[in-house]
Steps between C-alpha positions, in 0.01 A plus 500: 500500500760227461711414800877531480698177483714423806852639468650161585305315229759342265513575129376147431355258750297184559166505676630319809773763541253786534284285727800492735493883491139496618341554158172309464380332179220758480750784517716339230193460278418867557852599392451293184160658428641850552799432275758545776645154441480256211520123475816377330445124532337243725509652848757760388432875499684826449430858598432711191685804633831312491716429198565132432732435208386148419179357644581152370812491716304631797246220467777239471684642800194504724373155402839323486749659745792279387452583133804616303511659154729283290625393157390723208299737722801538730733575210261771378498654850880524485501644144673191365220433250273732302201267491207586721324165547123502544536232767700553819755225579476424872684234700390331821685238706418153371191363669357844589129556439427718195207739545252572223554856385346753266854601400652316200770293668716210380601305811836327539612260773856555627681273744463614861873451568600765243185712492648794694832519312540854358139582591416865569187639666353807329181711516232322298373825353837588345827314523834609635781324685383549855442267792207683657128538511351677206391864498256581780536146631376351172552153362841364407597227257808293430716576196802296400816695434638528145757222546238256628262586215774430245592170667136395512429567132804291408386231744147505354596576140270218382208710630602854401723432200882508476512846340355669810796414720755598238342843439475573874857384556628732224336799664619403847860468382487853354413650839791650696660290769344169396717200588423170326656315791221620730242376253666159476525480879124539529445258212696239695188454711303403187679219311245507216602858413877473526599328169294725269587815694871419497487440124314827440760692702782333304344616171419852615823585683 
């Protein structure tokens, strides 16, 4: 008869985290053999009785705690683009080590001085604008807010294409209560984005 998993076992976890709870490697292997937990990525596991919305995000969150969903992937999260890219756009502070993952990730290096501007922290298994641990103490991941995602795609338009920023900006402007001045204020921290963003606003408004 299979043993019950500990009540305080997180939705997703790394092997060293359960070791700190007193779980031996042999016990973890037994859980795997009995189908109580499954391996998500290198050293990353999840309990099968818990719902995880996106295992790729969980793996990223557990292997790279400073990771932040950005650019096209961020715009999709905020319903500012319809595309659902096969690769997840993830930013890390410049100079940060990038782990090897099973998840399809496109890494981006953002300046440390501006890395946390308009950065939210959300449950890795399903996003939402909260600054808290995920459900049942699960993993969390960074997600840039809609204004930052728009600024970044204008700033990096040579990588994502100029049409991406324009389409996202159109949708953002149609949302109630949106103030272009707030967008330009944030863009002031990113000189490379300001000219093209200002011109796009002039055309669209």
